[in-house]
N, C-alpha and C positions, 0 to 999 in steps of 0.2 A: 895296090892298084886292083890286084884282085885278092878275092877272099876264098876260102873253102865250101862253098853251099852244104848245104842240109836238108833240102827237099828239091825234089823233082817231079814232073807228073806228065804224063801222054796227055791228061782230059786237059778239053782248051777251054775249060772253066776256069784255069787258074791262069794262065792268060793273061799275064800285066800282075801277078799274083807275086809269085816267086821268081820271077824273071819278065823281061820284057820282048822274049824272044816270041817268034807267031807263033811256033810252036815250043811249049815247056817242056817238053819231052826230047829235043832235041838239040843240040848243040849250034849257036846264032854262027856257026862259018861251015866245018864239015856236016854237019846237018846231020851224023850219027848222033845215033839212039838211045840217050842213060842208062845205065842201067837203071834197074827198080830193083825193091826189095830193103831191108838195115843195115843188109852188109856193104851196100854202096851209096851209104848216106853222104858220102866226101868225094866222090869220084868226079867232081868237074868244077870249075870256080867260077865266083862273081866278077865280073867288069863293075866295080862302082861312080865309074864314069855313067856308064847308059844303063845301067843293069842288063847286058845280054849275060847267058848264061854261056860255057866252053866248057868242052871236053878237055881232060887231062892233059889230052897228046896235041891237043889246041894250044893250050896255055903254057905246054912247056916249049913248043916248036914256035909259038908266035911272040913271044915276049921276053928270048934271050937278048935279041938285039935291038928289036924294037924301041920304038924313040913316040912313038903315038899309037892309042888304042887303035886295034888290025877293023876295030866295028866300025865305032863313031869317028876315028882320026881326032882324037883327043890328046895335047901332050899327055907324056907319061913322065916326066919331068921328076915329083918324089912323090915318094909315099903320104906323106902330108895333104897336097893335093886331092889325093885318092879317098883319105878319109873327110875332106871338106866337100867333092861332091857327093859321098856319103848322104853327109848331114845332111846338106843342101834336099837332097831327093829326098829327104827324110820327112825333111819340113814340112814339102810340100804334100806330103799325106801318102808317100807310094809305098806301097806294103813291103814289098822286098827289101828295100830300102832299110825301112823301118826295123822288121827284121834284122839282115844282119849289123845293124847300128849295135840292135840290145849282142847280138853276142859277141862285138870285140869290144865293147862294154864288159862282160861276163870275161872273157879272155886277157882284159883289160893291153890289146892290139891299138899303141898308138891313138890311143885317147886313155883316162883314169877308169880302173877299173873299181867298175860299180852295180853292184847285184840290182840296188835299188833303180839305178838309169835302165840298165838292162828291162828289170821287169816293165820299167815304163813305155819301153821301146817295143817292146814281144808285146802287149799290152793292146800298143796301136795295133799292129800289124796284122794282133786276133782279130779284134775287129771288124779288119779287111776280111778274113778268112786265110789266113796265112799258116797251111797246117801245121809247119815246122814250129811258129813260134807258141800254138797248145801247146807241142810236145815240150821246148822250155817251162812254159809257164806249167804245167803238171810236176814237171820235176819240181822246181820253184817250192808250188804250195805242200809239196810233200816233204819237203823238207825246210820250210822256214824262210827258206833263201831268197831276200830281199825287197819280201814280203810276206804276210799271217800265215802261219802254218792253219790249212783250209784243204782239209781232204773229200771233201765234197764237189771243192772245187777243183782238185786235182783230178778228181776225178773223171767231171764233166769236161774239162780240154782233153786227156788222151782219149773220150769219147766221139770230141769235136776231130781230133787227128784224123781219128781214123775212119769216119764219117766222109772227110771232106778230101783225104788222099789215100787210097786203098792199100798202097804197100809201104804205110806206115804203120799197120795193121800188128803186125811183129811187135812195134816199137811201144808201141801203145797197151798192146798187153802187158806186156813185162811193167811199164809204168801203173797197170792196174793192179796187178799182182802186189810193186810196193804197196799198193793204198790198201789192200787188203790184207799185206801187211803191219804194214803201222795201225790200222784199226785191231788187228789181233791181242793189246793187251786189254782192251776196252774190256767192262762189263756191262756196258747198257743193252739197253736192248735195240736199241736204235744203231747202235755200233754190231751188234752181231749181227743184228738185218743186213746190213750194209755189206760185211765183210762178206756174209754167206749170197748176194745175189752176186759182187762181183766173183767171185770162185764159180757160184754157179756161169754164169757166162762165159767165164776163163774156158771151163771146161767141157764148155759146148763147143769153144776153139782147138779145145787136144792139148792143152799145157797140162803135163806131165806135175808141174809146182801145185795146180791147182789142183788139179786132182787130188793126192794127197792131202793137200790142206781141208776141201770139203770133205774128205773122207773122216778126217781127223774129228771133225765137227761133229757130223753123224756118227758116227762113234763114242765119245764120251761127250756129247751134251743130248745126240737125240737116243741113246742108245740102238741106232739101225744098224745090226752087225752086219744086215744081210746087205743093205745097200754102198756102206764102208769098204764091205771086202771088194766088191765090183770095182772100187773109183782105185780101187788099192792095187787090183790085181791088174787094172788098164795103165796105172801110171808104171806098173812092175814090167809092162812088155813094152815101156819108154826106155827102158834099162838104168828105173828107179832102184834100185838097189834096194834102199828100206822101206819100198812098198810092199817086195815082196813082206818085209816080217809083218806089217802092218796088215796084209791081207790072213796072213799066221793067227795071228791075234785077237783078227771079230772073229774071223771062222771058230776058235776057241772059246770063245767069250760066247758060237753060237751051240758051241755041243758037239760043231761039226769036225770032231779030230782029226778024221782023215782026210780032210782036205785040209785042216791045221798043219798036218805032217805033211802034204807035197805041196805049200807055200814055203813052208822049216827046209825042207830040202831046196827048193829055187834058191831059197835068201843065201842057201849055204853057200851052196855051185856057181851063184850068180855073182858072189862077191871075189870067188875067185877068178872064175873065166870068164864072166860076161855071161850075154844074154847071145846062143846059137840057136841057128834057125831051126835044130830039131827041138829045144824046149822050150820056144815061143810056138810056138803048132800044139806042142803038149800042153801051154798058160793059154790057148785061142778055146780049146778044148774047151776047158775048164770052166772059163769064162760063163760061154755058152751056157752051160749046165746052173749058172748061179739062180 
């Protein structure tokens, strides 16, 4: 009867979209606020009978011996009835139900496993602004699962999820990074432009993988060793060992052998010991002087 949810919000605009709770960011029973952020995407349950969202504690305490839904009082006689109720709500156009029906088709949980059916229902939910549906659609478009491989559409879906629901920013950025990686083998001007645009956006979000990716493009394609060094250095500060090596190579290409030697030492020492506070401060001083 209950399924793990994967999107929550404290935004009133999402009322009726991700659940039927008066406040989508709080448990319908105890009113405890749902944690936000990508690491907490599955800490609540969805009631298929009425679309209420409950926290883990209420799910575990209220369902052990319950014969009826603690919210709407519908009988909890079988799992199949729960799926039947979910399908009924989905066919009536309720986005939270369409989203969860898409998820159960992905998992093959009490319904036939079908990526095509999953995408069909997720698209319906996304048209009504369900942020979680956009995340899953982005993933499906990147891999071409249940739909055509479409990197442009994958990018749009990830961006929509981020704009609708702030706590999904980190997850959306991960998907955008995957889109950029999928563009990487492509050599057309349009593909390189798209990849560069995505990486530049993610650099603004502080993603070290994007800093390294854009630095590689600047060094290898633009011969812009100066800015490449800076991006590699910023990634090295976040613990990317190989970024220090990239900074050293960029300095070598610039003819800045003293700085190249510095980053080489950072690479060797960080690889063995990690980035300690003293070395981090020293690196910051170097970056300020680039």
